[in-house]
PyMOL Python script that loads the backbone (N, CA, C, O; Angstrom):
from pymol import cmd

cmd.read_pdbstr("""\
ATOM      1  N   UNK A   1       0.833  -1.114  -0.123  1.00  0.00           N
ATOM      2  CA  UNK A   1       0.009  -0.030   0.009  1.00  0.00           C
ATOM      3  C   UNK A   1       0.995   1.248  -0.062  1.00  0.00           C
ATOM      4  O   UNK A   1       2.000   1.314   0.645  1.00  0.00           O
ATOM      5  N   UNK A   2       0.633   2.227  -0.947  1.00  0.00           N
ATOM      6  CA  UNK A   2       1.578   3.305  -1.113  1.00  0.00           C
ATOM      7  C   UNK A   2       1.464   4.346   0.033  1.00  0.00           C
ATOM      8  O   UNK A   2       2.381   5.156   0.168  1.00  0.00           O
ATOM      9  N   UNK A   3       0.443   4.372   0.829  1.00  0.00           N
ATOM     10  CA  UNK A   3       0.549   5.322   1.935  1.00  0.00           C
ATOM     11  C   UNK A   3       0.955   4.826   3.239  1.00  0.00           C
ATOM     12  O   UNK A   3       0.731   5.508   4.239  1.00  0.00           O
ATOM     13  N   UNK A   4       1.578   3.611   3.323  1.00  0.00           N
ATOM     14  CA  UNK A   4       1.979   3.116   4.488  1.00  0.00           C
ATOM     15  C   UNK A   4       3.557   2.928   4.345  1.00  0.00           C
ATOM     16  O   UNK A   4       4.117   2.672   3.279  1.00  0.00           O
ATOM     17  N   UNK A   5       4.137   3.080   5.475  1.00  0.00           N
ATOM     18  CA  UNK A   5       5.567   2.919   5.578  1.00  0.00           C
ATOM     19  C   UNK A   5       5.971   1.394   5.428  1.00  0.00           C
ATOM     20  O   UNK A   5       5.164   0.487   5.631  1.00  0.00           O
ATOM     21  N   UNK A   6       7.203   1.203   5.079  1.00  0.00           N
ATOM     22  CA  UNK A   6       7.561  -0.292   5.333  1.00  0.00           C
ATOM     23  C   UNK A   6       7.097  -1.143   6.246  1.00  0.00           C
ATOM     24  O   UNK A   6       6.588  -2.226   5.958  1.00  0.00           O
ATOM     25  N   UNK A   7       7.275  -0.623   7.611  1.00  0.00           N
ATOM     26  CA  UNK A   7       6.954  -1.329   8.752  1.00  0.00           C
ATOM     27  C   UNK A   7       5.437  -1.599   8.912  1.00  0.00           C
ATOM     28  O   UNK A   7       4.953  -2.598   9.443  1.00  0.00           O
ATOM     29  N   UNK A   8       4.767  -0.564   8.376  1.00  0.00           N
ATOM     30  CA  UNK A   8       3.274  -0.609   8.455  1.00  0.00           C
ATOM     31  C   UNK A   8       2.811  -1.578   7.484  1.00  0.00           C
ATOM     32  O   UNK A   8       1.898  -2.349   7.780  1.00  0.00           O
ATOM     33  N   UNK A   9       3.447  -1.603   6.192  1.00  0.00           N
ATOM     34  CA  UNK A   9       3.005  -2.617   5.301  1.00  0.00           C
ATOM     35  C   UNK A   9       3.227  -3.990   5.719  1.00  0.00           C
ATOM     36  O   UNK A   9       2.421  -4.857   5.381  1.00  0.00           O
ATOM     37  N   UNK A  10       4.430  -4.317   6.552  1.00  0.00           N
ATOM     38  CA  UNK A  10       4.521  -5.655   7.007  1.00  0.00           C
ATOM     39  C   UNK A  10       3.715  -5.879   8.148  1.00  0.00           C
ATOM     40  O   UNK A  10       3.405  -7.045   8.392  1.00  0.00           O
ATOM     41  N   UNK A  11       3.336  -5.010   8.860  1.00  0.00           N
ATOM     42  CA  UNK A  11       2.375  -5.195   9.996  1.00  0.00           C
ATOM     43  C   UNK A  11       0.943  -5.519   9.630  1.00  0.00           C
ATOM     44  O   UNK A  11       0.251  -6.222  10.367  1.00  0.00           O
ATOM     45  N   UNK A  12       0.502  -5.017   8.510  1.00  0.00           N
ATOM     46  CA  UNK A  12      -0.653  -5.116   7.969  1.00  0.00           C
ATOM     47  C   UNK A  12      -1.496  -6.474   8.027  1.00  0.00           C
ATOM     48  O   UNK A  12      -2.646  -6.543   8.459  1.00  0.00           O
ATOM     49  N   UNK A  13      -0.786  -7.489   7.551  1.00  0.00           N
ATOM     50  CA  UNK A  13      -1.564  -8.803   7.520  1.00  0.00           C
ATOM     51  C   UNK A  13      -1.619  -9.351   8.967  1.00  0.00           C
ATOM     52  O   UNK A  13      -2.498 -10.174   9.223  1.00  0.00           O
ATOM     53  N   UNK A  14      -0.733  -8.955   9.963  1.00  0.00           N
ATOM     54  CA  UNK A  14      -0.720  -9.492  11.322  1.00  0.00           C
ATOM     55  C   UNK A  14      -1.802  -8.597  12.094  1.00  0.00           C
ATOM     56  O   UNK A  14      -2.327  -9.030  13.119  1.00  0.00           O
ATOM     57  N   UNK A  15      -2.101  -7.413  11.604  1.00  0.00           N
ATOM     58  CA  UNK A  15      -3.371  -6.630  12.286  1.00  0.00           C
ATOM     59  C   UNK A  15      -4.556  -7.487  11.884  1.00  0.00           C
ATOM     60  O   UNK A  15      -5.386  -7.764  12.751  1.00  0.00           O
ATOM     61  N   UNK A  16      -4.715  -7.950  10.587  1.00  0.00           N
ATOM     62  CA  UNK A  16      -5.902  -8.689  10.102  1.00  0.00           C
ATOM     63  C   UNK A  16      -5.983  -9.959  10.984  1.00  0.00           C
ATOM     64  O   UNK A  16      -7.065 -10.452  11.301  1.00  0.00           O
ATOM     65  N   UNK A  17      -4.777 -10.470  11.368  1.00  0.00           N
ATOM     66  CA  UNK A  17      -4.969 -11.719  12.111  1.00  0.00           C
ATOM     67  C   UNK A  17      -5.100 -11.511  13.525  1.00  0.00           C
ATOM     68  O   UNK A  17      -5.161 -12.490  14.268  1.00  0.00           O
ATOM     69  N   UNK A  18      -5.151 -10.334  13.982  1.00  0.00           N
ATOM     70  CA  UNK A  18      -5.443 -10.024  15.377  1.00  0.00           C
ATOM     71  C   UNK A  18      -4.199 -10.294  16.331  1.00  0.00           C
ATOM     72  O   UNK A  18      -4.364 -10.584  17.516  1.00  0.00           O
ATOM     73  N   UNK A  19      -2.990 -10.185  15.765  1.00  0.00           N
ATOM     74  CA  UNK A  19      -1.955 -10.487  16.442  1.00  0.00           C
ATOM     75  C   UNK A  19      -1.678  -9.028  17.391  1.00  0.00           C
ATOM     76  O   UNK A  19      -1.914  -7.947  16.852  1.00  0.00           O
ATOM     77  N   UNK A  20      -1.210  -9.068  18.705  1.00  0.00           N
ATOM     78  CA  UNK A  20      -1.093  -7.935  19.465  1.00  0.00           C
ATOM     79  C   UNK A  20      -0.006  -6.960  18.840  1.00  0.00           C
ATOM     80  O   UNK A  20       0.968  -7.306  18.173  1.00  0.00           O
ATOM     81  N   UNK A  21      -0.346  -5.762  19.168  1.00  0.00           N
ATOM     82  CA  UNK A  21       0.376  -4.637  18.398  1.00  0.00           C
ATOM     83  C   UNK A  21       1.827  -4.892  18.751  1.00  0.00           C
ATOM     84  O   UNK A  21       2.596  -5.166  17.829  1.00  0.00           O
ATOM     85  N   UNK A  22       2.250  -4.834  19.923  1.00  0.00           N
ATOM     86  CA  UNK A  22       3.800  -4.999  20.296  1.00  0.00           C
ATOM     87  C   UNK A  22       4.436  -6.260  19.403  1.00  0.00           C
ATOM     88  O   UNK A  22       5.551  -6.144  18.894  1.00  0.00           O
ATOM     89  N   UNK A  23       3.683  -7.406  19.265  1.00  0.00           N
ATOM     90  CA  UNK A  23       4.203  -8.490  18.691  1.00  0.00           C
ATOM     91  C   UNK A  23       4.260  -8.042  17.229  1.00  0.00           C
ATOM     92  O   UNK A  23       5.250  -8.419  16.601  1.00  0.00           O
ATOM     93  N   UNK A  24       3.431  -7.362  16.644  1.00  0.00           N
ATOM     94  CA  UNK A  24       3.413  -6.960  15.202  1.00  0.00           C
ATOM     95  C   UNK A  24       4.673  -6.141  14.999  1.00  0.00           C
ATOM     96  O   UNK A  24       5.430  -6.480  14.089  1.00  0.00           O
ATOM     97  N   UNK A  25       4.950  -5.174  15.701  1.00  0.00           N
ATOM     98  CA  UNK A  25       6.076  -4.155  15.668  1.00  0.00           C
ATOM     99  C   UNK A  25       7.310  -5.071  15.631  1.00  0.00           C
ATOM    100  O   UNK A  25       8.114  -5.041  14.699  1.00  0.00           O
ATOM    101  N   UNK A  26       7.413  -5.860  16.655  1.00  0.00           N
ATOM    102  CA  UNK A  26       8.674  -6.597  16.879  1.00  0.00           C
ATOM    103  C   UNK A  26       8.851  -7.562  15.607  1.00  0.00           C
ATOM    104  O   UNK A  26       9.936  -7.622  15.028  1.00  0.00           O
ATOM    105  N   UNK A  27       7.761  -8.300  15.206  1.00  0.00           N
ATOM    106  CA  UNK A  27       7.993  -9.326  14.137  1.00  0.00           C
ATOM    107  C   UNK A  27       8.304  -8.634  12.815  1.00  0.00           C
ATOM    108  O   UNK A  27       9.066  -9.164  12.007  1.00  0.00           O
ATOM    109  N   UNK A  28       7.675  -7.357  12.565  1.00  0.00           N
ATOM    110  CA  UNK A  28       7.793  -6.661  11.347  1.00  0.00           C
ATOM    111  C   UNK A  28       9.268  -6.134  11.247  1.00  0.00           C
ATOM    112  O   UNK A  28       9.859  -6.175  10.168  1.00  0.00           O
ATOM    113  N   UNK A  29       9.817  -5.669  12.311  1.00  0.00           N
ATOM    114  CA  UNK A  29      11.091  -5.091  12.354  1.00  0.00           C
ATOM    115  C   UNK A  29      12.181  -6.226  12.030  1.00  0.00           C
ATOM    116  O   UNK A  29      13.115  -5.989  11.263  1.00  0.00           O
ATOM    117  N   UNK A  30      12.032  -7.320  12.578  1.00  0.00           N
ATOM    118  CA  UNK A  30      12.912  -8.574  12.498  1.00  0.00           C
ATOM    119  C   UNK A  30      12.821  -8.908  10.909  1.00  0.00           C
ATOM    120  O   UNK A  30      13.832  -9.009  10.214  1.00  0.00           O
ATOM    121  N   UNK A  31      11.519  -9.065  10.418  1.00  0.00           N
ATOM    122  CA  UNK A  31      11.396  -9.462   8.989  1.00  0.00           C
ATOM    123  C   UNK A  31      12.165  -8.418   8.046  1.00  0.00           C
ATOM    124  O   UNK A  31      12.869  -8.755   7.094  1.00  0.00           O
ATOM    125  N   UNK A  32      11.950  -7.244   8.410  1.00  0.00           N
ATOM    126  CA  UNK A  32      12.736  -6.081   7.574  1.00  0.00           C
ATOM    127  C   UNK A  32      14.211  -6.391   7.769  1.00  0.00           C
ATOM    128  O   UNK A  32      14.913  -6.505   6.764  1.00  0.00           O
ATOM    129  N   UNK A  33      14.744  -6.539   8.988  1.00  0.00           N
ATOM    130  CA  UNK A  33      16.030  -6.852   9.006  1.00  0.00           C
ATOM    131  C   UNK A  33      16.486  -7.998   8.283  1.00  0.00           C
ATOM    132  O   UNK A  33      17.588  -7.929   7.737  1.00  0.00           O
ATOM    133  N   UNK A  34      15.735  -9.144   8.188  1.00  0.00           N
ATOM    134  CA  UNK A  34      16.149 -10.223   7.400  1.00  0.00           C
ATOM    135  C   UNK A  34      16.160  -9.938   5.824  1.00  0.00           C
ATOM    136  O   UNK A  34      16.955 -10.516   5.083  1.00  0.00           O
ATOM    137  N   UNK A  35      15.348  -9.133   5.428  1.00  0.00           N
ATOM    138  CA  UNK A  35      15.505  -8.782   3.965  1.00  0.00           C
ATOM    139  C   UNK A  35      16.286  -7.506   3.684  1.00  0.00           C
ATOM    140  O   UNK A  35      16.262  -6.932   2.595  1.00  0.00           O
ATOM    141  N   UNK A  36      16.998  -7.093   4.770  1.00  0.00           N
ATOM    142  CA  UNK A  36      18.033  -6.065   4.579  1.00  0.00           C
ATOM    143  C   UNK A  36      17.455  -4.609   4.557  1.00  0.00           C
ATOM    144  O   UNK A  36      17.927  -3.750   3.812  1.00  0.00           O
ATOM    145  N   UNK A  37      16.473  -4.389   5.357  1.00  0.00           N
ATOM    146  CA  UNK A  37      15.754  -3.147   5.233  1.00  0.00           C
ATOM    147  C   UNK A  37      15.579  -2.532   6.629  1.00  0.00           C
ATOM    148  O   UNK A  37      14.578  -1.869   6.898  1.00  0.00           O
ATOM    149  N   UNK A  38      16.431  -2.728   7.398  1.00  0.00           N
ATOM    150  CA  UNK A  38      16.109  -2.301   8.709  1.00  0.00           C
ATOM    151  C   UNK A  38      16.413  -0.696   8.889  1.00  0.00           C
ATOM    152  O   UNK A  38      15.999  -0.089   9.876  1.00  0.00           O
ATOM    153  N   UNK A  39      17.117  -0.111   7.926  1.00  0.00           N
ATOM    154  CA  UNK A  39      17.365   1.282   7.941  1.00  0.00           C
ATOM    155  C   UNK A  39      16.320   2.069   7.098  1.00  0.00           C
ATOM    156  O   UNK A  39      16.414   3.288   6.959  1.00  0.00           O
ATOM    157  N   UNK A  40      15.238   1.274   6.496  1.00  0.00           N
ATOM    158  CA  UNK A  40      14.264   1.997   5.750  1.00  0.00           C
ATOM    159  C   UNK A  40      12.813   1.636   6.432  1.00  0.00           C
ATOM    160  O   UNK A  40      11.845   1.597   5.673  1.00  0.00           O
ATOM    161  N   UNK A  41      12.647   1.409   7.622  1.00  0.00           N
ATOM    162  CA  UNK A  41      11.264   0.915   8.232  1.00  0.00           C
ATOM    163  C   UNK A  41      10.469   2.127   8.082  1.00  0.00           C
ATOM    164  O   UNK A  41       9.302   1.853   7.800  1.00  0.00           O
ATOM    165  N   UNK A  42      10.696   3.319   8.171  1.00  0.00           N
ATOM    166  CA  UNK A  42       9.881   4.397   8.021  1.00  0.00           C
ATOM    167  C   UNK A  42       9.635   5.109   6.774  1.00  0.00           C
ATOM    168  O   UNK A  42       8.915   6.107   6.736  1.00  0.00           O
ATOM    169  N   UNK A  43      10.240   4.600   5.713  1.00  0.00           N
ATOM    170  CA  UNK A  43      10.207   5.011   4.351  1.00  0.00           C
ATOM    171  C   UNK A  43       8.719   4.615   3.610  1.00  0.00           C
ATOM    172  O   UNK A  43       8.140   3.547   3.806  1.00  0.00           O
ATOM    173  N   UNK A  44       8.359   5.410   2.959  1.00  0.00           N
ATOM    174  CA  UNK A  44       7.083   5.097   2.023  1.00  0.00           C
ATOM    175  C   UNK A  44       7.619   4.539   0.848  1.00  0.00           C
ATOM    176  O   UNK A  44       8.795   4.680   0.513  1.00  0.00           O
ATOM    177  N   UNK A  45       6.606   3.784   0.092  1.00  0.00           N
ATOM    178  CA  UNK A  45       7.156   3.062  -1.272  1.00  0.00           C
ATOM    179  C   UNK A  45       7.883   4.091  -2.134  1.00  0.00           C
ATOM    180  O   UNK A  45       8.920   3.761  -2.709  1.00  0.00           O
ATOM    181  N   UNK A  46       7.384   5.322  -2.250  1.00  0.00           N
ATOM    182  CA  UNK A  46       7.878   6.271  -3.142  1.00  0.00           C
ATOM    183  C   UNK A  46       9.355   6.664  -2.950  1.00  0.00           C
ATOM    184  O   UNK A  46      10.051   7.177  -3.827  1.00  0.00           O
ATOM    185  N   UNK A  47       9.741   6.371  -1.737  1.00  0.00           N
ATOM    186  CA  UNK A  47      11.140   6.756  -1.294  1.00  0.00           C
ATOM    187  C   UNK A  47      11.970   5.408  -1.399  1.00  0.00           C
ATOM    188  O   UNK A  47      13.081   5.418  -0.868  1.00  0.00           O
ATOM    189  N   UNK A  48      11.608   4.420  -1.938  1.00  0.00           N
ATOM    190  CA  UNK A  48      12.463   3.121  -2.060  1.00  0.00           C
ATOM    191  C   UNK A  48      12.472   2.808  -3.461  1.00  0.00           C
ATOM    192  O   UNK A  48      11.562   3.165  -4.208  1.00  0.00           O
ATOM    193  N   UNK A  49      13.639   2.041  -3.902  1.00  0.00           N
ATOM    194  CA  UNK A  49      13.776   1.476  -5.272  1.00  0.00           C
ATOM    195  C   UNK A  49      12.674   0.371  -5.410  1.00  0.00           C
ATOM    196  O   UNK A  49      12.048  -0.079  -4.450  1.00  0.00           O
ATOM    197  N   UNK A  50      12.515  -0.005  -6.683  1.00  0.00           N
ATOM    198  CA  UNK A  50      11.678  -1.349  -6.867  1.00  0.00           C
ATOM    199  C   UNK A  50      12.090  -2.455  -6.038  1.00  0.00           C
ATOM    200  O   UNK A  50      11.293  -3.075  -5.333  1.00  0.00           O
ATOM    201  N   UNK A  51      13.475  -2.742  -6.119  1.00  0.00           N
ATOM    202  CA  UNK A  51      13.982  -3.827  -5.459  1.00  0.00           C
ATOM    203  C   UNK A  51      13.577  -3.923  -3.794  1.00  0.00           C
ATOM    204  O   UNK A  51      13.267  -4.954  -3.196  1.00  0.00           O
ATOM    205  N   UNK A  52      13.671  -2.574  -3.242  1.00  0.00           N
ATOM    206  CA  UNK A  52      13.368  -2.427  -1.924  1.00  0.00           C
ATOM    207  C   UNK A  52      11.885  -2.587  -1.696  1.00  0.00           C
ATOM    208  O   UNK A  52      11.533  -3.103  -0.635  1.00  0.00           O
ATOM    209  N   UNK A  53      10.935  -2.185  -2.610  1.00  0.00           N
ATOM    210  CA  UNK A  53       9.581  -2.484  -2.560  1.00  0.00           C
ATOM    211  C   UNK A  53       9.270  -3.870  -2.380  1.00  0.00           C
ATOM    212  O   UNK A  53       8.473  -4.328  -1.561  1.00  0.00           O
ATOM    213  N   UNK A  54      10.057  -4.584  -3.321  1.00  0.00           N
ATOM    214  CA  UNK A  54       9.829  -5.999  -3.611  1.00  0.00           C
ATOM    215  C   UNK A  54      10.153  -6.713  -2.278  1.00  0.00           C
ATOM    216  O   UNK A  54       9.399  -7.562  -1.801  1.00  0.00           O
ATOM    217  N   UNK A  55      11.374  -6.307  -1.673  1.00  0.00           N
ATOM    218  CA  UNK A  55      11.771  -7.000  -0.466  1.00  0.00           C
ATOM    219  C   UNK A  55      10.733  -6.652   0.734  1.00  0.00           C
ATOM    220  O   UNK A  55      10.591  -7.478   1.636  1.00  0.00           O
ATOM    221  N   UNK A  56       9.988  -5.399   0.751  1.00  0.00           N
ATOM    222  CA  UNK A  56       8.932  -5.175   1.697  1.00  0.00           C
ATOM    223  C   UNK A  56       7.881  -6.243   1.427  1.00  0.00           C
ATOM    224  O   UNK A  56       7.458  -6.910   2.371  1.00  0.00           O
ATOM    225  N   UNK A  57       7.463  -6.430   0.259  1.00  0.00           N
ATOM    226  CA  UNK A  57       6.435  -7.323  -0.078  1.00  0.00           C
ATOM    227  C   UNK A  57       6.850  -8.729   0.360  1.00  0.00           C
ATOM    228  O   UNK A  57       5.990  -9.393   0.939  1.00  0.00           O
ATOM    229  N   UNK A  58       8.059  -9.267   0.157  1.00  0.00           N
ATOM    230  CA  UNK A  58       8.439 -10.492   0.590  1.00  0.00           C
ATOM    231  C   UNK A  58       8.316 -10.601   2.165  1.00  0.00           C
ATOM    232  O   UNK A  58       7.931 -11.657   2.667  1.00  0.00           O
ATOM    233  N   UNK A  59       8.631  -9.555   2.903  1.00  0.00           N
ATOM    234  CA  UNK A  59       8.643  -9.638   4.328  1.00  0.00           C
ATOM    235  C   UNK A  59       7.010  -9.554   4.819  1.00  0.00           C
ATOM    236  O   UNK A  59       6.649 -10.075   5.875  1.00  0.00           O
ATOM    237  N   UNK A  60       6.188  -8.917   4.025  1.00  0.00           N
ATOM    238  CA  UNK A  60       4.866  -8.935   4.243  1.00  0.00           C
ATOM    239  C   UNK A  60       4.295 -10.257   4.166  1.00  0.00           C
ATOM    240  O   UNK A  60       3.543 -10.685   5.042  1.00  0.00           O
ATOM    241  N   UNK A  61       4.660 -10.981   3.045  1.00  0.00           N
ATOM    242  CA  UNK A  61       4.292 -12.378   2.731  1.00  0.00           C
ATOM    243  C   UNK A  61       4.658 -13.432   3.926  1.00  0.00           C
ATOM    244  O   UNK A  61       3.986 -14.417   4.230  1.00  0.00           O
ATOM    245  N   UNK A  62       5.823 -13.020   4.508  1.00  0.00           N
ATOM    246  CA  UNK A  62       6.186 -13.951   5.573  1.00  0.00           C
ATOM    247  C   UNK A  62       5.520 -13.560   7.007  1.00  0.00           C
ATOM    248  O   UNK A  62       5.678 -14.322   7.960  1.00  0.00           O
ATOM    249  N   UNK A  63       4.892 -12.550   7.117  1.00  0.00           N
ATOM    250  CA  UNK A  63       4.638 -12.124   8.401  1.00  0.00           C
ATOM    251  C   UNK A  63       3.636 -12.979   9.260  1.00  0.00           C
ATOM    252  O   UNK A  63       3.675 -12.897  10.488  1.00  0.00           O
ATOM    253  N   UNK A  64       2.706 -13.828   8.596  1.00  0.00           N
ATOM    254  CA  UNK A  64       1.882 -14.655   9.296  1.00  0.00           C
ATOM    255  C   UNK A  64       2.121 -16.089   9.256  1.00  0.00           C
ATOM    256  O   UNK A  64       1.230 -16.916   9.454  1.00  0.00           O
ATOM    257  N   UNK A  65       3.560 -16.428   8.950  1.00  0.00           N
ATOM    258  CA  UNK A  65       4.150 -17.673   8.879  1.00  0.00           C
ATOM    259  C   UNK A  65       3.206 -18.740   7.992  1.00  0.00           C
ATOM    260  O   UNK A  65       2.923 -19.859   8.419  1.00  0.00           O
ATOM    261  N   UNK A  66       2.804 -18.275   6.818  1.00  0.00           N
ATOM    262  CA  UNK A  66       1.943 -19.124   5.935  1.00  0.00           C
ATOM    263  C   UNK A  66       2.668 -20.377   5.552  1.00  0.00           C
ATOM    264  O   UNK A  66       3.862 -20.332   5.256  1.00  0.00           O
ATOM    265  N   UNK A  67       1.967 -21.522   5.548  1.00  0.00           N
ATOM    266  CA  UNK A  67       2.590 -22.638   5.046  1.00  0.00           C
ATOM    267  C   UNK A  67       3.071 -22.771   3.657  1.00  0.00           C
ATOM    268  O   UNK A  67       3.897 -23.593   3.261  1.00  0.00           O
ATOM    269  N   UNK A  68       2.461 -21.870   2.962  1.00  0.00           N
ATOM    270  CA  UNK A  68       2.834 -21.932   1.465  1.00  0.00           C
ATOM    271  C   UNK A  68       2.714 -20.357   0.981  1.00  0.00           C
ATOM    272  O   UNK A  68       1.778 -19.697   1.432  1.00  0.00           O
ATOM    273  N   UNK A  69       3.473 -19.864   0.241  1.00  0.00           N
ATOM    274  CA  UNK A  69       3.513 -18.671  -0.468  1.00  0.00           C
ATOM    275  C   UNK A  69       3.786 -18.707  -1.905  1.00  0.00           C
ATOM    276  O   UNK A  69       4.877 -19.053  -2.358  1.00  0.00           O
ATOM    277  N   UNK A  70       2.796 -18.352  -2.613  1.00  0.00           N
ATOM    278  CA  UNK A  70       2.808 -18.327  -3.999  1.00  0.00           C
ATOM    279  C   UNK A  70       3.292 -16.884  -4.573  1.00  0.00           C
ATOM    280  O   UNK A  70       2.643 -15.889  -4.253  1.00  0.00           O
ATOM    281  N   UNK A  71       4.212 -16.787  -5.258  1.00  0.00           N
ATOM    282  CA  UNK A  71       4.631 -15.451  -5.685  1.00  0.00           C
ATOM    283  C   UNK A  71       4.861 -15.312  -7.208  1.00  0.00           C
ATOM    284  O   UNK A  71       5.533 -16.198  -7.736  1.00  0.00           O
ATOM    285  N   UNK A  72       4.396 -14.328  -7.962  1.00  0.00           N
ATOM    286  CA  UNK A  72       4.514 -14.069  -9.340  1.00  0.00           C
ATOM    287  C   UNK A  72       5.722 -13.379  -9.531  1.00  0.00           C
ATOM    288  O   UNK A  72       5.610 -12.185  -9.249  1.00  0.00           O
ATOM    289  N   UNK A  73       6.856 -13.723  -9.918  1.00  0.00           N
ATOM    290  CA  UNK A  73       8.150 -13.331 -10.035  1.00  0.00           C
ATOM    291  C   UNK A  73       8.601 -12.390  -8.904  1.00  0.00           C
ATOM    292  O   UNK A  73       8.886 -11.206  -9.084  1.00  0.00           O
ATOM    293  N   UNK A  74       8.639 -13.040  -7.699  1.00  0.00           N
ATOM    294  CA  UNK A  74       9.025 -12.422  -6.378  1.00  0.00           C
ATOM    295  C   UNK A  74      10.300 -11.769  -6.066  1.00  0.00           C
ATOM    296  O   UNK A  74      10.492 -10.984  -5.136  1.00  0.00           O
ATOM    297  N   UNK A  75      11.322 -12.252  -7.112  1.00  0.00           N
ATOM    298  CA  UNK A  75      12.650 -11.757  -7.271  1.00  0.00           C
ATOM    299  C   UNK A  75      12.603 -10.815  -8.627  1.00  0.00           C
ATOM    300  O   UNK A  75      13.709 -10.530  -9.088  1.00  0.00           O
ATOM    301  N   UNK A  76      11.687 -10.407  -9.173  1.00  0.00           N
ATOM    302  CA  UNK A  76      11.821  -9.723 -10.421  1.00  0.00           C
ATOM    303  C   UNK A  76      12.548  -8.373 -10.275  1.00  0.00           C
ATOM    304  O   UNK A  76      13.309  -8.068 -11.194  1.00  0.00           O
ATOM    305  N   UNK A  77      12.413  -7.535  -9.247  1.00  0.00           N
ATOM    306  CA  UNK A  77      12.960  -6.201  -9.172  1.00  0.00           C
ATOM    307  C   UNK A  77      14.249  -6.325  -8.167  1.00  0.00           C
ATOM    308  O   UNK A  77      14.876  -5.287  -7.957  1.00  0.00           O
ATOM    309  N   UNK A  78      14.640  -7.420  -7.594  1.00  0.00           N
ATOM    310  CA  UNK A  78      15.672  -7.408  -6.717  1.00  0.00           C
ATOM    311  C   UNK A  78      17.196  -7.180  -7.324  1.00  0.00           C
ATOM    312  O   UNK A  78      17.478  -7.665  -8.420  1.00  0.00           O
ATOM    313  N   UNK A  79      17.988  -6.562  -6.705  1.00  0.00           N
ATOM    314  CA  UNK A  79      19.313  -6.368  -7.038  1.00  0.00           C
ATOM    315  C   UNK A  79      20.022  -7.765  -7.300  1.00  0.00           C
ATOM    316  O   UNK A  79      19.923  -8.631  -6.430  1.00  0.00           O
ATOM    317  N   UNK A  80      20.645  -7.985  -8.321  1.00  0.00           N
ATOM    318  CA  UNK A  80      21.238  -9.253  -8.574  1.00  0.00           C
ATOM    319  C   UNK A  80      22.445  -9.697  -7.702  1.00  0.00           C
ATOM    320  O   UNK A  80      22.832 -10.861  -7.601  1.00  0.00           O
ATOM    321  N   UNK A  81      23.018  -8.551  -7.050  1.00  0.00           N
ATOM    322  CA  UNK A  81      24.101  -8.796  -6.097  1.00  0.00           C
ATOM    323  C   UNK A  81      23.658  -8.684  -4.561  1.00  0.00           C
ATOM    324  O   UNK A  81      24.491  -8.474  -3.679  1.00  0.00           O
ATOM    325  N   UNK A  82      22.358  -8.830  -4.314  1.00  0.00           N
ATOM    326  CA  UNK A  82      21.828  -8.551  -2.944  1.00  0.00           C
ATOM    327  C   UNK A  82      22.490  -9.758  -2.010  1.00  0.00           C
ATOM    328  O   UNK A  82      22.329 -10.944  -2.297  1.00  0.00           O
ATOM    329  N   UNK A  83      23.199  -9.343  -0.942  1.00  0.00           N
ATOM    330  CA  UNK A  83      23.557 -10.272   0.054  1.00  0.00           C
ATOM    331  C   UNK A  83      22.799 -10.455   1.230  1.00  0.00           C
ATOM    332  O   UNK A  83      23.147  -9.894   2.269  1.00  0.00           O
ATOM    333  N   UNK A  84      21.742 -11.220   1.180  1.00  0.00           N
ATOM    334  CA  UNK A  84      20.792 -11.506   2.214  1.00  0.00           C
ATOM    335  C   UNK A  84      21.281 -12.806   2.893  1.00  0.00           C
ATOM    336  O   UNK A  84      20.646 -13.290   3.830  1.00  0.00           O
TER     337      UNK A  84
END
""", "prot")
cmd.dss("prot")
cmd.show_as("cartoon", "prot")
cmd.util.cbc("prot")
cmd.orient("prot")
């Protein structure tokens, strides 16, 4: 969602799952760390590259520990030399 920061985007599915707010914040931050965006948590999508936006989407997909994630080109905009 373009009006939400990176961390708010990752928290969104957890909010729908009624996960407590503090747990949402902690888990979202850890997921953003995993995808290498801990320094961009308060950035809006327009302030991030396409690859960074894609990594936020990956973190959001992982937020509720889904047993299966289907992605349409989930690495399409990622930088080829990304060290995760």
